[in-house]
C-alpha positions as CSV (number, residue, x, y, z in Angstrom):
1,X,74.7,91.5,-25.1
2,X,76.3,93.4,-22.3
3,X,75.1,94.3,-18.9
4,X,72.0,96.3,-18.2
5,X,71.6,97.3,-14.6
6,X,70.5,100.0,-12.3
7,X,71.5,100.4,-8.7
8,X,70.9,102.7,-5.8
9,X,72.7,103.2,-2.6
10,X,70.4,104.4,0.2
11,X,72.8,106.2,2.6
12,X,72.2,106.2,6.3
13,X,69.1,104.1,5.7
14,X,68.0,100.8,7.2
15,X,67.2,97.9,4.9
16,X,63.6,98.1,6.2
17,X,63.2,101.8,5.4
18,X,64.7,101.4,1.9
19,X,62.4,98.4,1.2
20,X,59.4,100.2,2.5
21,X,60.1,103.2,0.2
22,X,60.4,100.7,-2.8
23,X,57.3,98.7,-1.9
24,X,59.3,95.5,-1.5
25,X,60.2,93.1,1.3
26,X,63.3,91.1,2.0
27,X,62.7,87.4,1.0
28,X,65.5,85.8,3.0
29,X,66.7,84.1,-0.3
30,X,70.4,84.8,-0.7
31,X,72.7,84.8,-3.7
32,X,76.3,85.4,-4.6
33,X,75.3,87.8,-7.4
34,X,72.2,89.9,-8.1
35,X,69.2,88.0,-9.4
36,X,66.4,89.6,-11.3
37,X,64.5,91.7,-10.6
38,X,65.6,93.4,-7.4
39,X,68.2,92.4,-4.8
40,X,69.5,94.2,-1.7
41,X,72.7,94.2,0.2
42,X,73.4,95.6,3.7
43,X,76.5,97.7,3.4
44,X,78.9,98.0,6.3
45,X,78.8,101.8,6.4
46,X,75.1,101.8,7.4
47,X,73.7,102.0,3.9
48,X,71.6,99.7,1.9
49,X,72.3,98.9,-1.8
50,X,69.5,97.9,-4.1
51,X,70.4,96.4,-7.5
52,X,67.9,96.1,-10.4
53,X,69.5,93.4,-12.5
54,X,68.5,93.1,-16.2
55,X,66.9,96.5,-16.0
56,X,64.6,97.4,-18.9
57,X,64.9,101.2,-18.6
58,X,67.3,103.8,-17.4
59,X,67.2,104.7,-13.7
60,X,65.6,108.1,-13.8
61,X,62.9,106.8,-16.3
62,X,62.2,103.8,-14.1
63,X,62.3,104.9,-10.5
64,X,60.8,107.9,-8.8
65,X,64.1,109.2,-7.4
66,X,62.4,112.4,-6.2
67,X,60.1,110.3,-3.9
68,X,62.6,107.7,-3.0
69,X,65.1,110.3,-1.8
70,X,62.7,112.2,0.4
71,X,64.3,112.5,3.8
72,X,67.5,110.6,2.7
73,X,70.3,110.6,0.3
74,X,70.6,108.2,-2.6
75,X,73.5,107.6,-5.0
76,X,71.9,106.2,-8.2
77,X,73.9,104.6,-11.0
78,X,73.1,102.7,-14.3
79,X,74.9,100.8,-17.0
80,X,73.9,99.6,-20.4
81,X,77.1,98.0,-21.7
82,X,76.0,97.3,-25.2
83,X,75.6,101.0,-26.1
84,X,78.2,102.3,-23.8
85,X,75.8,104.2,-21.5
86,X,76.7,104.9,-17.9
87,X,75.4,107.4,-15.4
88,X,75.7,108.4,-11.8
89,X,73.7,110.9,-9.7
90,X,73.2,112.0,-6.2
91,X,69.7,112.7,-4.8
92,X,68.9,114.3,-1.5
93,X,65.7,115.2,0.2
94,X,63.6,114.8,-2.9
95,X,65.8,116.6,-5.4
96,X,68.7,115.8,-7.7
97,X,71.9,117.4,-6.3
98,X,74.1,116.5,-9.3
99,X,74.5,113.9,-12.1
100,X,76.7,112.9,-15.0
101,X,75.8,110.8,-18.0
102,X,78.2,109.3,-20.5
103,X,77.7,110.5,-24.1
104,X,76.3,107.9,-26.5
105,X,75.5,110.0,-29.6
106,X,77.5,113.1,-28.7
107,X,81.0,114.0,-27.7
108,X,80.5,115.4,-24.3
109,X,78.9,114.0,-21.1
110,X,75.7,115.5,-19.8
111,X,76.1,117.2,-16.5
112,X,73.2,118.3,-14.3
113,X,73.1,120.2,-11.0
114,X,76.4,121.2,-9.4
115,X,78.9,118.4,-9.9
116,X,81.5,118.7,-7.2
117,X,84.9,120.1,-8.4
118,X,86.7,117.0,-7.0
119,X,84.5,114.8,-9.1
120,X,85.2,116.8,-12.3
121,X,88.9,116.7,-11.4
122,X,88.8,113.0,-10.9
123,X,87.1,112.6,-14.3
124,X,89.6,115.1,-15.9
125,X,86.7,117.1,-17.2
126,X,88.6,120.4,-17.7
127,X,91.3,118.5,-19.6
128,X,88.6,117.0,-21.8
129,X,87.2,120.5,-22.6
130,X,90.6,121.6,-23.6
131,X,90.9,118.5,-25.9
132,X,87.5,119.3,-27.5
133,X,88.7,122.8,-28.2
134,X,92.0,121.6,-29.6
135,X,90.1,119.3,-32.0
136,X,87.8,122.0,-33.0
137,X,84.7,120.0,-32.2
138,X,81.4,121.9,-32.0
139,X,77.8,121.1,-31.4
140,X,77.1,122.1,-35.0
141,X,79.6,119.7,-36.7
142,X,80.0,116.0,-37.0
143,X,83.9,116.3,-37.0
144,X,84.0,114.5,-33.6
145,X,82.6,111.3,-34.9
146,X,85.8,110.1,-36.6
147,X,87.9,110.6,-33.5
148,X,85.3,109.8,-30.8
149,X,86.6,106.2,-30.2
150,X,89.7,107.6,-28.5
151,X,87.5,109.2,-25.8
152,X,86.1,107.0,-23.1
153,X,83.5,108.4,-20.6
154,X,81.7,105.1,-20.1
155,X,84.4,103.5,-17.9
156,X,85.4,106.5,-15.8
157,X,81.8,107.1,-14.9
158,X,81.4,103.5,-13.9
159,X,84.5,103.8,-11.8
160,X,83.0,106.8,-10.1
161,X,79.8,104.9,-9.5
162,X,81.8,102.1,-8.0
163,X,83.7,104.5,-5.7
164,X,80.4,106.1,-4.5
165,X,78.3,102.9,-4.1
166,X,80.8,100.1,-3.6
167,X,79.3,98.3,-6.6
168,X,79.5,98.1,-10.3
169,X,77.5,95.7,-12.6
170,X,79.4,92.5,-13.4
171,X,82.1,92.9,-10.8
172,X,82.4,91.0,-7.5
173,X,81.0,92.8,-4.4
174,X,83.4,93.3,-1.6
175,X,81.3,91.8,1.2
176,X,81.7,89.9,4.4
177,X,79.1,87.2,3.4
178,X,79.5,84.5,0.9
179,X,76.1,85.3,-0.5
180,X,75.6,89.0,0.2
181,X,72.6,89.6,-2.1
182,X,69.1,89.1,-0.9
183,X,66.2,88.8,-3.4
184,X,63.5,91.5,-2.8
185,X,59.9,90.7,-3.4
186,X,57.2,93.2,-4.4
187,X,54.4,93.8,-1.8
188,X,52.7,96.9,-3.1
189,X,52.2,98.8,-6.3
190,X,55.6,99.8,-7.8
191,X,57.2,103.2,-7.1
192,X,58.3,103.1,-10.7
193,X,57.5,106.1,-12.9
């Protein structure tokens, strides 16, 4: 079984403010890697990273990102390695600014909002659309299924998530501390959906 993890980078947010929004508190218990269920990491750029290790649902179906992003910006990411699912999105002031989700049972990633042109360029999205056209793939055909293995959206989206959050599931965290993760404990009813 592969990784299954959700993570959120609360930008320009103190650990206390992020924990308050999530209804958790910092335990003081440290770890080299994320421990279930929630862990937090103070990031050097004035942000706070929260990792939901061994997640049971996808980020948007688990967390109220509209509420959590009220008055702040959050970069949210998720990975389910076994099925090849990855996603990244940016939320600001209670709304989703943009998002991109890897295809699992289709040949094109799902885009939402206004994905910045530089992100699409980094992912070579226009080149991919040209590739789709050259192959003659359409939404009404299954022709793409035979050739789909040569297309990888899972890893590029995870690399994008790593670039935006400084973290990706299963990879070491560049941190100044030997045990950068701190276990977070629930103190109120969950902000889960």
